[in-house]
N, C-alpha and C positions, 0 to 999 in steps of 0.2 A: 618631472620623476615620482612625484605622488601617484600621479594617475597610471603610471607603470605599472607599480609597486600594486594598489588594490587591488587591478586589474590579475598582476600577476597570482596575486592571494586568493583571488575569485575562484582562479583556477585552477589554481594546485586544490582548493578545499572539492570544486566538484569534483576533479580526479580523484578525488582521495575517498567522496563519502561511494562515487559510482562502484572503483574497487570494493566495497566494501558491503555488497551489498546485490541479493538478488533477487531478480525479477521471478516470477515463475507465471506459469505458462497463462497464454491470455485465456481467456474462458466467457461468458455469461454467467450474470448472476443467479444460481438457486431460489436462493434459502437467502434471507438478512434474517439478525435475528438479535433483538433488544433484550439485553437481561439485568435490569436493572441500570447501571451506569457504562456497564460497554455493552459492544458491539460485535456481531461475528459473523461471517457471510461464509456462503460452502458454496462455492464455484462448481459448477460445472465435470464433472470429473475427478477433482479434486478433494478433500476433504475441508473441515472446519475449519478459518482464518481464522484469531481477532483482528479486527482491523483496531482496536483499540480503547480506550476508556475517554468517553466524554468529555471531565474533565482536565483531559490531553487535549490539546495545545492540534491542530488539523485535522480532527477525531470527526468535526461534527462536519467537515466541507467533504473527508472521505463517505462519510455517511448518503453525503447527498448526493455526490456522485455516482456509486451504491444503488443509491434505488433510481436515480434518474440514468442508467445504464437498464440496466433492472425493468423498465419501466417501457424501456424503447428498442429494450433486447440484444442489445449491442451487451460491445463482448469487453474486459476491464484486466488491465493487466496489476499483479500489488506485490510490491516491491516487498522486503524485507529485509534484515540482515545478513549477512556474507554466512555461510554455515546451516542456513536455515532450510528443512526440507518439505516443501511446498506439496507432497504427498503424504505426511505422514498428518495425524492428530495430534496438533499442538495447537494449545491456543494458555498459553505462556508468552508466548514475542508478538506483540503489535509489530502490524505493517510501519512502512515506513513514508507509502507514498501509492497511489491509487490513479491509474488511467486510464479513461474508456476512448475505447478505441471508432473510428469509426462515427 
């Protein structure tokens, strides 16, 4: 019964978190900017996005994925909280996830 409850909890958390997020269109990484403790990314055809602060958990890993994708010419998908406008210039909301494609 414990395993069933745990599995149900994990599935519920996944569904709730994915329903409250938006994936920006996949694009190649045109530019990455490190400014102090903060990482920004400029996907081709979009605008600057905040990847996150280096002191935040997961930002170093997202930065590494973006660098690898940029060097390999691969596309990335960047996820933000629900309501985020991928085409707007918004450097106040950090990304939730970076996915490399290909």
